[in-house]
C-alpha positions, 0 to 999 in steps of 0.5 A: 500500499505504502510503494502504491501510494508512493508511486502515484505521488511521484506521478503526481509530482512527475506530471506538476513538472511536466505541466511546469516546464510546458506551461515555461515554454509557451511563454514567449516573454520569459527573459533572462536577467543575470542568472533569473530569468523573469517573466514579461508581463507587459511593456511600452514603447514611447516617443515624443511628438511634434511638441515635444512631449512623451506619447506612448506607440504600443503596448504589449502584453501577452493578450495582444502579442498572441494577437499580433501573432495569430494576424501574421500566422494568418498572413498580414504583412504588417502584423509580420512586420511588427512580430518579426521587429519584436523577436530583433529587440527583445521588446515584449518576447525573449529576442530571437534573431531566428524567428526574426530573421523569419518573419520579417522576410515573410513581411520583406518579400512583400515588398514591405520596405520597413520590413527590408530595412529591418532584415537588412539589420539584421543581416548587419549585425550578424556580418553578412554585408553582402546580403544587409546591402541586398535589402538596404537596396530594396527598401531604398528604391521601395522609398525608405531614407533611414535605409537609403543612407545606411546603403551609402555607409555602406557603399563609403565603407567598401570604398574606404576598404579599396573597393571599387563601387560606382560613385556616381550611385553613391553621389545620386544616393546622397543628393536624393536624401538631400533633396528630401531634407535627411539631414544625417546625409548633410554630413556625409556628402559634405565629407565625400565632395571635399574629402573625394578626390573622385568627386570633389566640389569644394563649393557644393562641399562647403555649403552642405557642410555650413548646413550641416553644423546649422543642424546640430550635427557634431562631425560637421560642427567639427570638420568646419571649426577645423576649416575656420581654424586653418584658414582653409576653404573659408577666411581663417576666424578663431573665435569661430572655431572655438565655438563649434568646436565648442558646440562639438565637445558638448555633444561628448564628441572626444576629438572635441573636448581634446580641442578645447583643452588644449584651446588656450596652450594652441592659442594663447592670445584667443578668449574664451 
């Protein structure tokens, strides 16, 4: 009788263990923090609106996440993109790049340019630059400006590494971004016109550099500060130079911080 009770008790304990294991596997929102596993109940993604006030973009919990999965499995393209992005970032479910790749590919192959850009980012993170360039190009062709900008950065890196790239394509992509007022492209195009002998255009480059500095780009502020310090392409103006270095330094740019630190040594007659 005792033996039977022990067997029955053992079966009950085993059953509970199996149930807990299965139940645990169902929770994709089970995250590992250090040595502990934590079940994320909900997450909220926020941003700022045009007034600079915080606003909620998305809130995810188990019910809304399951609803999103159902829609994705039924072929909803936007849901496939969103689901892939959640797996990519680990925003609600545990980060899973395989699932991210699967769902982003589903949406990307249906010409969702956001999914194409995110898939390109995933491949870039994996070190597969060829695939990243392929998907950034598709997203760019479909009007995604972030993807177009990232494509120009890949092309610039390839050029810097000594590869033969189509410089006209690079310039055309950058000029199209500038035309769309995409701020990060102003400095990239300015640098290209000022430093690349194959496409040098100092007048256009300086114009773009000034605009980029006015937009608050730290790299543009630093480069323009150098020009004012040296009197190259612009009239030498140490006051303007220091002001621009200070602006770049305020954005935690190490080179600019060092310039300000050594300013009184290098230019003892200038005022602060």
